[in-house]
Residue frames as qw, qx, qy, qz and C-alpha x, y, z in Angstrom:
[[0.834, -0.088, -0.272, 0.472, -23.50, 52.17, -55.29],
 [0.132, -0.950, 0.135, -0.247, -21.51, 54.30, -52.93],
 [0.678, 0.243, -0.524, 0.454, -18.03, 54.15, -51.47],
 [0.005, -0.249, 0.515, -0.820, -19.03, 55.81, -48.12],
 [0.505, -0.444, -0.665, -0.324, -21.87, 53.74, -46.70],
 [0.295, -0.462, 0.415, -0.727, -23.52, 54.73, -43.37],
 [0.787, -0.149, -0.569, -0.188, -23.77, 51.20, -42.09],
 [0.687, -0.703, 0.124, -0.133, -22.47, 51.93, -38.60],
 [0.314, -0.688, 0.649, 0.079, -19.40, 50.17, -37.27],
 [0.747, 0.421, -0.453, -0.244, -18.09, 47.92, -40.06],
 [0.174, 0.376, -0.876, 0.245, -15.89, 45.88, -37.65],
 [0.439, -0.033, 0.712, -0.547, -19.05, 44.68, -35.93],
 [0.738, 0.335, -0.191, -0.554, -20.51, 43.35, -39.17],
 [0.806, -0.106, 0.581, 0.038, -20.52, 39.66, -40.04],
 [0.361, 0.695, -0.472, -0.404, -18.11, 39.64, -43.02],
 [0.838, -0.024, 0.543, 0.051, -17.56, 36.53, -45.14],
 [0.051, 0.518, -0.654, -0.549, -15.56, 35.37, -48.11],
 [0.806, 0.256, -0.289, -0.449, -16.72, 33.26, -51.01],
 [0.861, -0.246, 0.445, -0.034, -16.27, 29.50, -50.57],
 [0.815, 0.513, 0.074, 0.260, -14.39, 29.71, -53.91],
 [0.051, -0.937, 0.339, -0.061, -11.69, 31.88, -52.36],
 [0.753, 0.356, -0.497, 0.242, -8.17, 30.42, -52.76],
 [0.721, -0.691, -0.049, -0.009, -7.11, 29.31, -49.34],
 [0.811, 0.025, -0.028, 0.584, -3.39, 29.35, -50.25],
 [0.262, 0.242, -0.011, 0.934, -3.48, 33.13, -50.48],
 [0.178, -0.525, -0.777, 0.298, -6.05, 33.73, -47.76],
 [0.017, -0.656, -0.306, 0.690, -6.45, 37.47, -48.08],
 [0.079, -0.185, 0.549, 0.811, -6.59, 37.85, -51.84],
 [0.054, -0.506, -0.799, -0.321, -10.31, 38.33, -52.26],
 [0.258, -0.408, -0.005, -0.876, -13.24, 40.51, -51.28],
 [0.068, -0.235, -0.867, 0.435, -15.38, 40.22, -48.26],
 [0.291, -0.418, -0.453, -0.732, -19.14, 40.81, -48.13],
 [0.062, -0.211, -0.749, 0.625, -21.45, 41.77, -45.31],
 [0.136, -0.636, -0.641, -0.408, -25.22, 42.38, -45.13],
 [0.029, -0.153, -0.389, 0.908, -26.45, 45.64, -43.58],
 [0.352, 0.571, 0.601, -0.434, -30.08, 46.87, -43.52],
 [0.560, 0.769, 0.232, -0.203, -31.14, 47.20, -47.16],
 [0.267, 0.858, -0.427, -0.101, -27.51, 47.20, -48.28],
 [0.969, -0.015, 0.019, 0.247, -24.75, 44.77, -49.19],
 [0.125, -0.921, 0.342, 0.138, -21.27, 45.96, -48.30],
 [0.914, 0.283, -0.041, 0.288, -18.07, 44.82, -50.13],
 [0.192, -0.914, 0.351, 0.070, -14.49, 45.43, -49.01],
 [0.625, 0.532, -0.559, 0.119, -10.96, 44.30, -49.81],
 [0.891, -0.408, -0.192, 0.051, -9.88, 41.52, -47.48],
 [0.705, 0.118, -0.237, 0.658, -6.31, 42.93, -47.45],
 [0.094, 0.211, -0.179, 0.956, -7.50, 46.33, -46.21],
 [0.264, -0.533, -0.804, -0.003, -10.34, 45.69, -43.86],
 [0.191, -0.635, -0.354, 0.659, -10.16, 49.24, -42.44],
 [0.130, -0.127, 0.407, 0.895, -10.19, 50.79, -45.87],
 [0.447, 0.169, -0.082, -0.875, -13.07, 51.94, -48.05],
 [0.387, 0.238, 0.886, -0.094, -16.15, 49.82, -48.74],
 [0.229, -0.053, -0.522, -0.820, -18.63, 49.73, -51.48],
 [0.364, 0.242, 0.705, -0.558, -22.33, 49.62, -50.74],
 [0.189, -0.071, -0.736, -0.646, -24.89, 48.14, -53.11],
 [0.664, -0.065, 0.138, -0.732, -28.68, 47.99, -52.95],
 [0.613, -0.098, 0.771, -0.144, -29.80, 44.42, -52.38],
 [0.768, 0.541, 0.308, -0.150, -31.35, 44.19, -55.84],
 [0.383, 0.832, -0.395, -0.075, -28.20, 45.44, -57.55],
 [0.266, -0.516, 0.810, -0.079, -26.12, 42.94, -55.65],
 [0.725, 0.144, 0.646, -0.189, -28.51, 40.13, -56.56],
 [0.676, 0.723, 0.002, -0.143, -28.28, 41.11, -60.29],
 [0.102, 0.782, -0.615, 0.007, -24.49, 41.19, -60.05],
 [0.433, -0.321, 0.836, -0.103, -24.13, 37.78, -58.44],
 [0.787, 0.404, 0.421, -0.203, -26.60, 36.23, -60.92],
 [0.541, 0.806, -0.230, -0.075, -24.50, 37.67, -63.80],
 [0.024, -0.699, 0.713, -0.045, -21.19, 36.62, -62.29],
 [0.649, -0.099, 0.736, -0.164, -22.44, 33.04, -61.68],
 [0.798, 0.546, 0.194, -0.166, -23.32, 32.73, -65.43],
 [0.468, 0.793, -0.390, 0.014, -19.77, 33.50, -66.57]]
């Protein structure tokens, strides 16, 4: 994981939120985008702020774990 990914222009990425996001408070969640060999995560309230980058395998393990709980 890194907080300074070299994924190019983040604004050009296709960011999305979970379908489980609370629509009444639209920006209170994280957004995710796929980059080559990397999954990027950012705070939806601060889209120009820092991002976290995860290897695809680490993200897959995380989402599997999160879905179990």
